[in-house]
C-alpha positions in Angstrom: 11.1 -3.4 34.9 7.5 -2.6 34.1 8.2 1.2 34.2 11.0 0.7 31.7 8.7 -1.3 29.4 6.1 1.4 29.6 8.6 4.1 28.8 10.1 2.1 25.9 6.7 1.4 24.4 6.4 4.9 22.9 9.6 5.0 20.9 9.1 1.4 19.8 5.6 2.2 18.6 6.9 5.3 16.8 9.5 3.2 15.0 7.1 0.6 14.0 4.5 3.1 12.7 7.3 4.6 10.6 7.8 1.2 8.9 10.0 -0.6 11.3 13.1 -2.6 10.4 11.9 -3.3 6.9 11.5 0.4 6.1 14.8 1.3 7.8 16.7 -1.3 5.7 15.0 -0.1 2.5 16.0 3.5 3.3 19.6 2.5 4.0 19.8 0.6 0.7 18.4 3.6 -1.1 20.9 5.9 0.5 23.7 3.6 -0.5 22.4 3.6 -4.1 22.4 7.4 -4.2 25.8 7.5 -2.7 27.2 5.1 -5.2 25.7 6.8 -8.2 25.1 10.5 -7.6 23.8 11.0 -11.2 20.7 8.9 -10.7 17.9 11.5 -10.4 15.2 8.8 -9.9 17.2 7.2 -7.0 17.6 10.6 -5.4 13.9 11.4 -5.7 13.1 8.0 -4.1 15.5 8.8 -1.2 13.8 12.2 -0.7 10.4 10.5 -0.5 11.8 8.3 2.3 12.9 11.3 4.4 9.7 11.7 6.4 9.8 8.1 7.5 13.5 8.2 8.2 13.0 11.3 10.3 10.3 9.6 12.4 12.6 6.6 12.9 15.4 8.8 14.0 13.1 10.7 16.4 12.1 7.3 17.9 15.8 6.3 18.2 16.6 9.5 20.0 13.8 9.0 22.5 15.0 5.4 23.0 18.6 6.5 23.6 17.4 9.3 26.0 15.4 6.8 28.0 18.2 4.2 28.1 20.8 6.8 29.1 18.6 8.2 31.9 18.0 4.6 33.1 21.8 4.0 33.0 22.4 7.2 35.0 19.8 6.0 37.6 21.4 2.6 38.0 23.2 2.1 41.3 27.0 2.1 41.0 
């Protein structure tokens, strides 16, 4: 269990440094606004500014999924 906690600490820290749940929810809301109104240049520019943070959050999610899937494959059946 401690090994799993240590392995999970990196992606969780990456996610939090990128803004955590609050930032992710703000990004999703912005993406919905752009999708709903494609003529809003300001909304699109705001979405573009969110891309670096969103990218870091997705990287953290991918690490987390890789860790969890490797843990699942190591589990006794």
